N, C-alpha and C positions, 0 to 999 in steps of 0.2 A: 494350540495356536488360542490368544487372551484377544477378546475381544473390548474395540476402545469406546464402544457404546451399546446399551441393551436397551430396549422398550421396557419403562415403566409402566406398570398395570394401574398403579395408583394416581402419577402423574399424565397418563396417556401421552407419551410423547418418549422419542429417543434421549437418552442421556450416555455422560458419563461414569462411573463409579467415583470419583469426586464430587461431581455433581450430586449424585444419588446419597452419596454422606451427609452433604448439607443438608438435606432435604430429611432424612431419616432422624437428623438430630431436633430437626423442627417437629416433629413428627406428620409430616405429609406422606411419608413414606412406611407402610405398616408393616415390610417384614423384608429379609436378606433374600428370600425368593419370590416376591413378588416382580419378576422379570422373565421377558419373555425375548427370543431373539429378533433381533433388530430388522430382518426380512419380514414383510409385512404379510407374507403368504406363511406363515411359518411360526408356529407355537411351540417351537419346543423350549423348555425351561432353561432358566438362567437362573444360578446364585450368587449374590453378590456376597462374595466371601470377606469377610472381617466386619459386615458394615453393624453388626450387633457387637462389637467386642469397642469397647472404651479404648480411647486413643491411646492413653499411657500405657495397654496393658497389649498391643499391638506390635507383632514383629512384621506385618508389611501393613501399606495402604489399602484400603479395598479395591477387590478388583471383579472381576465376572469370570464366572468360568460355567462351560457348557454343560447340564445335567439330563439333557433329553433327548431325543432324538429327532432331527430334523425331518421336514416334509421332502419329497423326492423332487422338487423342483425348487430348493430354496437355494438362494443365491451362496450368501454366507455359507452353507456345506460344501459349493463347488469351488469358491475361494478355497475351504479348508483342505479338499481334496487337492487343488492345484498345488497347496504350499506342502501337502507333505508329501507330492510327486516328485520335490526337487532332489538332488542327490546330498541331503545332510541327513545327521545322526536325528531322526525325530523322535527316538525314545531317548535318548537322554535328557533325563527333567534338571540338570544341572547348567547354569549358564556358563560363558567365558568371565565373568567377573567372581563364583562360585573356587574361588582358589584351592586347591586340596592342603586339609587340614591333617597336621602330622598326629599318627595317634588314632584314627577315627576310621571308620568304614562307610562307603558311599552306597547307596540302593542301585542296582542293576536291573532297568525296565526293558533291557533289549529283547525283543521277539524270543519265546521260549524256543530253544532247539533240543531234538533228541539226539543229535550229533556230537560226539566230542571233537574239539579243534584239534588236527595232527594225529587222529587217529583215521580207523577203516570206519566208510562213510558206509556199508554194509553191516556194519557188527550192527549188537541190540541192544547198544549204549541205552540210556535213559536217563538223561543226567540234563542238569542246565550247565549252559557256557557262563563261566565267569571271566571277567576281567581285573584288571591293571592300573591304577592312573600311577602317573607319574607325579609327584610331590615337587614344588618348588625349594627345595632344600638339598644341600648335600650332605653327604654321609659321611665325608672324609677324606673319602678315594677320588681322586680327579677325574671327574667326567660320570660319575654315579650319583644318580638321585635315590631319595627314597621312595620306594613306593607304596601307595594308598591300596587297598584292598575295594574290591568293588562286590558287592553280594546279592544274588537273586532273592527273590521272597522268599522261599523254601530254605537258604542257607540262612536266613537271618528268622523263620520260625526254627529251625533249630536250634540257632544259638538262645532264643529266649527262652524254649522248653530245656534247655538243658542249663540257664539261669549265670549265662556267660557273662563276664565285664566286658562289655563293648560297650562305645560310641559310636553313636551313625551321625553321619553329616548329612543335611537337608539343605535344600535348596535353599537359597540366601545368607548362606556361611555359617546357621544358627545348627547348634549340634545338640543331641539329645541322648541318654543311656537311653540302650534297649529297653530295659524294664517300663522305659514311662513310653516308648514307641509304639508298644502295643496296649491298647483297650479293651480289656473285657465287656460283652455288652449284657446289661444284668439290670437294668430298668432304670437307667440313667435320666434323666431332662438331658435333651440335645444341645442345650445352652450349655452346658458343663463341657462341651470339645472345643477343641479351636478347629479353626480353618486354617490346617496345614496337615503335612503331610502326618498320618497313623495307618495304623493296622490295626483293623478291628475283626474281634475273632467271639466266637464262643460257639455252640453244637446248632445243627440246623437241617434241614431238608435239602434235596435236591429234587424237583419234580420238573416234567414237562409243563408247558403253558396250555393253557384250555385251548388255544387253537394252534396247537402244537409248530408255531413259528421259533421255540427256544425254549431257555430254561431257567425255570424261577428258582432260585436259590433265597431261603428264609430261614432267619434266624428262629431259635424256642424260644428265647428271652425279647422280652417287650422291651422302647424306649418309648420315650414322653416328649410332646411337642407341643407345647399350651394345652388345646384341649384334648389333644389324640395320644392315645395309647397304642401301639400296635407295635407286631412282631416285622424288625426290618429286614428288607429283602434286596435283591439287584437282581437281574435279565441277563443273560446271556443266548444272544440271537443265534439261529442255525447256522445263518451266515457265517459268523464268528469262529464255530467250531468246524466247520465245514474249509474254513481254510488254515486252521489251526498246524503249526507243524508238530507241535509235543503232545505225545499219544494222550498225556493224560487229558489233553482239550480236545479230544477227536468225539466226532458224532457219537461213531462206535462205541467210544469207552462211556460217554456220559448218556448212552441209550439204556448202558447195563447198570449204571450205578444212582438212576432215577427211581427212588423208591421212597419209604415209611422210615427208611431207618436213619439214626440221628449218625452225623458227622461231624466233627471239627472243623470248621467254616475258616477260611481267613479272607482277607477284603484290602489291601490299601486306599487309601480314599485322601483325596487331596483337601477337600472340603467339608469331610462329614457326609451324617446324611440328611436328606433334605424331604419337604412334607409336599406331597399332590394329592389332593383330594382329602380322604378319612385314610391313605398311607402314607408309611414312612418309608423311604429309600436311598439307598447307597446307586451310584454312578459308578458304573465296571469300564473304566477306559481301553482295557484291555486283557488277554487271557492271565497276562503273566502280572497282575495286579492281583489278583484270587490264587489262593489254594484249596485242596481241601485234603481231610486227611481222616481214616478211618479208626483211626484210636489215637 
């Protein structure tokens, strides 16, 4: 769910992303991270994506992205839950305007499942469901249409590791070679990153949070943002793991792998890392937006 307005910490009022863009150019707004939830009883952090990118270099106009936890009584959060309870495919990041592009693959971000379609639900299959999308072009035979492949994150990682020549269609009908979709964390400044879907990766640790309410995934290498240099991290709450359908993301699995051994960590992020106090964080939308591997 995209927000129409957010609270500007600098202007001390609710504004649209277009207004934020105007005031950022006038230097009245200091950062794309200087926004919070529009609910007056909630301080969930908001990023105004693309705000700091020159207009000539933008693929999308600035927009608000929620990158923090809402308070329990936040009306905006209740609105989001109501919207997501409607019978729509809430995990499809592509809109109706994103017509399938021949020769490309889409990202499949539907909830991970351990069950393969059309197979025995009691089997021990531990794979992710993938789908295909009908493209709008005839292939020469009456009634048949070209099929566009749709790949889950783990499959995209396999393709990247294997140096496959794949082009990925992103929302907004833009395309990107898979080699450009993946960004290794290795000391960059966050201003180098675009506010668009990218898969960030590197060595990192999975550890239990100090108050036992989830797990902190922290990369071994650092990133920079203004005066801050820190190892970027993201958080996965216990509730998310308790509701997970895929064995790789269940609480019992994380209990076993939470240790000081380095793993290969991957996270798909729409707007890249953001800063909070002295930390640099990623926002994890759902378990299917991340993956980890032991080698």
